[in-house]
N, C-alpha and C positions, 0 to 999 in steps of 0.2 A: 695095273694093266694100262697099256698105252692106247691112245686114241688113233683111229685110222685116218687116212687122208680125207676120206669122205666126211667123217664126223667133224673134223676141223673146218672143212669148207662149209658145212651146214651151220656150224656155230657162228662163223663169220656172217653168213647170210641172215641170221636172226637179227643182228644189229641193224643191218641195212633196212630190212623189212619193217622193223619197229619205227625207224625214222620216216619211211615212206608212208606208213599208215597215218601219220600226223599231217602229211601234206595235203591229203584229200584230192589227189588227182589220179588218173588212170595209171596203171603200172605196166611197163614193158619188161617182161621177164625173159631172160636168156638161159638156155641150158645147152651144154655142149658135151659131146662124146667124141672119141677119136675119129669116128666115121662121119658124124652128122652134127649140125647145129640147129637148134630150135628157138623160136621166139614167139611170144604171144602177148597181146595187150588185153588186160583184164580191167574190170571196173574198179572203182575206189575200194570197195569192200572185198573184191576178189571173187564175187559170187558168179560173175558171168564173163565168158571170154568174148571180147569184142572182135579181135582179129588174131589170126595165127598164120605162121609161115615157117617152113623148114626145108632142109635139103632133101627130105623124103618125098616132097611133092614134085610131080612131073614138071609143072610150069617153072618152078624155081630151078630145077636141075638142068633145064634145057641149056645147051651150050657150055656146060661146065665139064672140065676134064675129070675132076674129083670133087667129092662132097665134104672132105674134111680139111679144107685149106682156107686161106684168107679170101680168095676170090669167091668161094661159095658163101662165106660169111657176109661179104658185101652184097651178094645177090639176095640173101635172106633179109638183110637190112633194108634194101630198097623195096622188097616185096611187102614187108610188114608195115613200112611207112605208107605205101600206097593203099593198103587195105585199111589201115587205121584212119587215114584221112578220108577215105570213101565212107567210113562209118561215122564220120563227124568228130573224130578225136585228133587234136593237133598238139596238145600238151600232155606229156607223160612223165613219169618218174622212172629212171632206169634202174632195174634190179638185176645185178649181174650174178645173183645166186651164189655169192661167195667166191666166184672165180676171179682171178686176177684181171684187172683192166689192162689187157695186153694181148697182142696177137689177134686171134679170131674174134674175141669179145669186143675189142676196141674197133676192129674193122666193121663189125655189125653196127655198133653205135654210131660211128662216123658216117656210114652209108645211110642210116636212118635219119640222121641230122640233115645230111645233104638233100634227102628226098622230102624234107619238110616237117619232120617231127621236132618238137621243141622239148629239150630236157637239159 
């Protein structure tokens, strides 16, 4: 029986998360769907969400033509960086959840870096 695309992505995510656990810093996790992109910063152990932003939120969606494109990902990256820095977090580990570092995931990461997050 062959594995599905989602199972392969989740298998890749396990490797990254195992490495991040050893770093001992907050984790910036990204999830994307065809329509939306989500990001959240969690504590080192993953027990508590420090900050969250997504294209579902009205504030982030303001001024965007669509929510499933690179421009929307950049808006989410800026929003998550602002919220994380307001909560006192400036250094994070980037968890791309097994998604390829390309397109919307890359745009979110670069926007978060430009807005002041270090990873």
